[in-house]
N, C-alpha and C positions, 0 to 999 in steps of 0.2 A: 450490335448481339449478335452472339450465334444462332441462326435459324436452322441448323439442322435437326434431325428428327432425332429423338432416341428411339431406339431397337426397343420393341418390345418384348417383353419377358413373357416367360411360360404361363406363368401365376400375377395374380392382382391381389392387393390385400384392402380389405374391407372392415369398415365396422359394423358389427351386428348387434343385435338383441336376440337373446336367448330363454326363452320361457320353460321353466319344469313346473311341476306340482307344486313346488314349496318354494321355488325362488325366482327372480327373473335377474340376469346380468348381461350386461355390455360388455365385448370384449373383440378384439381382431381375429379377420377369419383368413383363409387364402380361398380364392375362386380361379380356376382355371381360366387362361385368355382364351377369348374367341374372337377372330379378329379376320378379316378378306383377304386370301391371296388371289391375285390376279398371275397368272403365267402365261406368258408368251413365248414365240417359238419363230426361230430365224435358220438359214442354212443360205451356203452359198449362193448369190443372185437373187434372194429374196430377204426382203426388209421384216423387221420384227413385228409379230402378230399376235393378237390376244388369241389366246384358244380355250381356254377355263377360267375360272372362277371360282373358288371354292370357300369356304369359312373353316380356319384352321387354327389349332394351337402355335403361336410364334414358338420359333426353334426346329433345327434341322430344315429349315424351307427348299433347299436347292438340292435334299434329298429326296423330298415330296414332291418338285418338280420333276426332277429326273426320273423318279419310280413310276409317277404318273403317264410319263411319255412313254417310258418301256411297258407298261402295262397297255397301253394302247395301240401298240403296234407300230410307233414311232422310232423306235431305237431298234432295228434288226438285229443288231451286229454290235459284239464288243469293239469298242472305241467309237463308237456312231456319236456320243453327245462330246463336244470339245470345247465347251465352256458353260456354264451355269452362274449366273451373277444377277445382283440386283441391278433393276435396268437404272440410268442414268438420265431418261428423258427428263428435259427443261421443264415439258411442262407439267409434271407431277407435282402435286401441293408435297410439302414436308411431311405431312401425314402419310403419304405413301410409298416413302424413299424406300422404308422396309417392306411393303405391302404387293411389291410388282417383282416379280424374276425371269426373268430370260433365260431360254436352254438353247443353246446354238450347237445344231447337228453339221455333222459332217458332210451329208448329203441329204438331198431332197427327201423326205418321207416316200415310202410308197401310197401314203394316201394323205390328204389335209384334212384335218378335224375341222368340223364347221366351228365360226365362231360362237363362242359362248357370251351372251348378254346380259344373263341373270346368275345367279349363285344357282351352285349346282351340286348335286354327291358325285359326279364323274361319271356317270351312266351314259355310256351311248347309245345303250337298249332302249330307253323311254321311246314311246309311242309305238312298240313294233309286238305282236305276238312271240310267245313263249320260245317256240319252233325256230323262227327267223332270230331271237336273239341267241339261241343256242350255235345255230349255223353260224352267224356273225362272229360270234367269239373264239370257234371252233378253225376257224381260216386262219386267225391272226396268232394262235397257238405257236410255240417250238417244239419241238422234239420231247417228248414226254419224259419222266424220271426213270432211270434204270438202274439204282443204286439200293441199296438197303432203305427199308421204311420201319419205323418204330415199332415195336410189339406193342400190345393192348395193353399187357402191364404198365410201360412205358408211356403209354397213352395218357393211361389214367393219372399220371404224375407229372403231367406237364402244365399243364394250369398252376399249379404251385410253384414249377419254375418261372412261369412267366411272371407270375405275383413278385415275387423276390425281386425284378428288374422294373417294379410299376412306381418309380419314384414320385412321380409326379401325382400319382394317384392317392399316395399315400399323403401328401400335400393338403390334396383337394378333396377326394372323392368323387372326382367329376372328370374321368378322362376314361376312354378307351386305350388298350394297348394290342400289339402283335409282336410275333419273335418269329426268327426263323432258326430250326433248332436242327440238329444232326441225328442221326438214327441212332446214335447213342445217348443222344439226350443234352448235348454241349449247347450249351445258348451259342448262338453265333449274332446274333443283335436284336435287339429290344427297342421298340420306340412306342412311344406315346401320344394322343392327340385326343381332340373333342369329336373328331370323327373317325368313325372305326374305317374307314376307307382311306383316310389319310393316313393312317398309322401304319396299314401295310404298305402304303404307295413310300412311305419313308423307309421301311424296312427293305425293300426292294432298290430306294434309290442310295440308301447307302452302303450296298453290297456295288452297284455298279461304281459308283464313284470312289469307291476304294480299290477298283481293279478287280473286284473277286464278282462270280458267276452269281446271278441274282436266285439261282435254283436252290432248292435245296430238299432233304427230307419230308422236312414239316414245317409247314405255317400253321403257329399258334395264334387265336385270337380270342378276346376276352369277351366278346357278345355272343349273337345270333350272326347265321349267316345268312345271307343274301346272296342271289346270282353274282355279283357286282366282285365278292368277294372272290369266289370260285372261277370267274373267268380271270381276275388278277392272278391268283396261283397258276392257272393252266398257263397265261401269256409268256410266264417266266420260268416255265417245267419245273414248279414243285410236285413234290411226289404225293403229299397227304396235307389234310387241312384240320386242324383239331378245333374245335369250336367248345366253349364252356356254353354256348345258348343252344336253342332249336336253329335248323335247317329250312330253308322254305322249299316247295315242292319244286320251281327251276334251277335252285342252286343243286338238290338232289339230281335232278335228269341231267343238266350241266356236266356235273362231276361223272355219275357214270359214264356218259357217253365220252368225255375225255380224258378217263383211266385216272381219277384221282381219287385217292381214299379220303374217304369224308367223316368225322367223326361231328358226333352232337353231344347235347345234356354229358359234359366229360366233366365229373370229379374224381376225388382220390379213392370211391368206391363203387363208380362204373363209368362207362360210357357207350354210347350208342354208334355203330357203324351204319352207314344209309348208303354206300357205294365202295 
């Protein structure tokens, strides 16, 4: 019998009972898939080691791993990633076959992240104060964006541009999204994931693995903005960050110090610039 695992899909079917004021019915529904992904890192002379574990929506796993590595400052230059693959460790169970990814670097990184033994949102800022968090993020950033930025009129239209690319949200209603957009409003890449951080990682990874710069005029996200999303935008040289929801105080502080234009509460009729 073939014991190979089946690659998990981004959605799963379930039977539900829907109750209304006048009737109750049973039907099929679609849920967004949520499964763990373990990321391992290796480079010449160093065996693969676990560096991160997150809950994610399966799909674009290689992009997620590559984007996370870039945002953590582990891929300082183009061509720094020589390979991304599902792990073939014989010790893995069949269920883990498509839940462990190894990123191969061309050379040793400047710093080696601590091994994560538990599920994490991917923030390296846990346990330190806001000032230290900002200082650490700014030391890992690349040169800032020098090109055009979207106008306020375009900024207000960007959530609708993002929404048009949210295919998984259409099917499940339970997933975040992120997109990289030009100053003229051209959608370069859009990715969805159960985790807002993961969606941004996938956007950066998609650009890197396609041989393009991960920087862009504008990163658009479907929810609120915390410190980690600003850190990821600055890490690759993005010019502006537009959110549908609110920013946090630390996000605004980091954006201001990093020179990132930050917008929140963005909709067709308004947007609020914080930095």
